[in-house]
N, C-alpha and C positions, 0 to 999 in steps of 0.2 A: 504494500500500500504506500510505502514511503518512496517508491521509485518515481512518483510524479513530482516530488519536491526537488528543488535545486540542491546540489551538494552543500552549498553554504547554509541553506536552511536546516539541513540534516545536522550539520556541524553545530549550529546554534542550539538545536534541541538537545544534542548530546552534552554540550557544555552546561546547559541549564540543569540537566539531570545530575551531572557531576557536582554542580555548585550547591544544589539544595538537597542532595541525598535521596533517600527513599521517600516515596509519596506519603503524605500524612494519612494514617489509617482512618477509615470511616468509623465514627463512634459506634460502639455496640448499643444494642437495644437496652433500655433502662431496666429490663427484667420486670418481674412482678412488682407492682407498686401498691402502696396504701395511700389514699388521698381523701381529702374531705375538708371540713371547716371547723374552726374553734370558735366557741361563743363564751363571752365573759359573764360575770354575775348579773349584768344588766340585760342579758339576752342578746346583745349586739355582737357582731363579728369582732374578734379580738386579734389585733395585730401584735407581733413581737412576742408571741408565746413560744416557748421552747417545747417542741413536740417530739416524743420518742416512743418506740415500740418495745415492749418487754416480752420476750419469748416465755410462754407459760407451758407449752407442750414439751415432751421429752425430746432431747436432741437425738438425731439418728446416730447409730453406732455402727462401726467405730468412727470416732471423730478424728479428722485429719488436723493435727496440731499445727501443720504448716499452712493450712488454708487461711485466707484472709476473711475475717469476720466483718461484715459491713457495719458501718456506724449508722444505725437506724435512728437518726435524729435530724431535726430541721427546725426552722423558725417560721411561724405563720406570717403570711404577707399582709399587705394593707387591708385586704378584704377577708382576712381570717383563714384563708386557704392554706393548705399544706400538702406536700407530697413526699413520701419516703420511697426511695428507689432501691432496686436490687434486694428485695425482701425474700429470704429463703422460705421454703415451705414450712408451715407450722401454725400454731395458734398464738396470737399476740393480744396483749391489752395495750390500749393507747393511753399514754400518760401526757400530761402537760403541766407547765409551770410558768407562772407570771406573777411574781411577788408584788411588782409595782401596781398591778391592777387589783390586788387583794383577792386573787383567784386561787382556789384550792386545787391541788393536784388530785384528780379523781382516782389515781392508782393508790394514793395514801388514804383517801377519805371516802371512797365508794363512788360508783357510777361510771367506772372506766369501760369504754366499749371493748368488746371481745371480737377479734377479727381472725378469720382463717384464710391462710394463703395455701392454695392447692392447685395442682395441674397447671402451674404457670400462669394462672389468671390473676388479674388485678382485683383489688378491693377498693372500689371507689365510693364516693358519697358517704363517707364516715363522718359522724358528728360527735365532737367532744364538747360537752357543756360543763363549764367550770363554775362551781358554787362560790359564793362570797364568804369571806372569813375575816378575822381580826388577828393582829399580831400579838401573841402572848409573849411577854418579856419578863425575864428573871434577872435581877441584878444581884451579884454575889460580892460582898465586901470581904477582902482578905488583908486586913491591915498589917498583919505580921508576915505576909508573903509566904504562907505555908504551902500553897500550891506549887510555886516555883521551887522552893527549897526541897520539897519532897517528890518532885517530878521523877518518874521512872522507878521509884521504890516499889518493891512488891507489895501489893495490896493497897497502895496509896491511890485509890481510884475514887472518882466522884461521878455519879450518873444522875442526870436530870432529864426527865422525859415525861411524856403524856401517855397515860394508859386509858384506853376506851374501847368502844365496840370494834374498832379496826386494829386492835393490838397495841403494842408499845411503839411510840414514835419518839426518838431522842430529840431534844432541842439542840439547835445548832449554836456554836459559839459565834456571836455577832461581833465581839470585840473583847480585848483584854489589856490590862496594864499589870504592873508589878504588884499591885495591891487590890485588883478587882477583876471581875469577869462578867460579861453580859451574854445571856442566852436569849434566843428568840425562836418562835415557831408560829407559822400561820395556821390558825385553828378555826373550826366551824363555829358559827353562832348557835346559841340556844341549845347546846348539848353539854350536859354536865360530864366532865371527865376528871380524871385524877392526875394531878401533877405529882410525879414520883421523884423523891429525893433519896438517893441511896449511897451510903458510904459507911464502911466499917472503920475507916482510918481518921477521917476528919470529923471534928465536933462542930456542929452547926447550930445556930440559933435563927429564929425568925426576926422580923423587924422590931417586934416589941420586946425581945429579949429572951423569952422562954426557949429552952434547948429543944432541938429536934433530935429524937432518939437515934442511936446508931442503928445501922441496918437500913431498912426501907421505910420511909414515912410518906404520907400522901396528903395533898391539899386539894380539896374539890375546887374545880374551876368551871364557871359558866359565864359566857359573854353574851349579853342580850344583843339582838340585831341592831346594827347601826351605831353601836357604842364602841369606845376605845377600851381596851383591856388595861386595868391598873397594873403597874409594874409590881411584881412580887419581889420583895427585898429579903435577902438571906445574908448571913454573916458566918465566916469561919472563925470560931472562938479558940480552937486549939486542935491538938491531935490526940488520938487514943494511944495509951501506953500498951 
């Protein structure tokens, strides 16, 4: 077919191939996808939500440890839409997180959609509805710096979390200094749950001074709709002998 071209034209084509190397490969198909929309507590499409899929079915055996596991995560666009690409076969729950919008992760608090990927088919039109919540905050005073001084010691642990109908959820450390620590967790409205404070090493008191017993102690927590949660103040008074 190239015989109809002038030799100089053929030479130019050859030079171009040498200069640019192999042709750019054609992108492969995105594979099975999960797509849909995220809606916030006000019922409107929610942009900027981190969306991911958690596999809940058993992995096929044997598992090739050298295979690449896809990162099944994305961020919803301006209209609340999302698409997860290259989803392996299996059953998944769809999770989402958007702290700025006060929107609860349905995988932690209930209502997460269950999606099945099979036979290479896509799962479209999925809907994630995120309920509203309030930020539970715990402030821990540590005036003697016991946490830092005893960090890493066997048994020197302190666990603060919420226990309720959906199991135990630890509070995240939101900030810390040499003499204090702050914890926080976005929690549902109008549901009474137990704030669990557990330590066999550190001696704690609450804001008014009475000691919190060693082991596990609980504080009931209920936040009415549309209100801000009061900060729960604790203090490390000493260590156990």
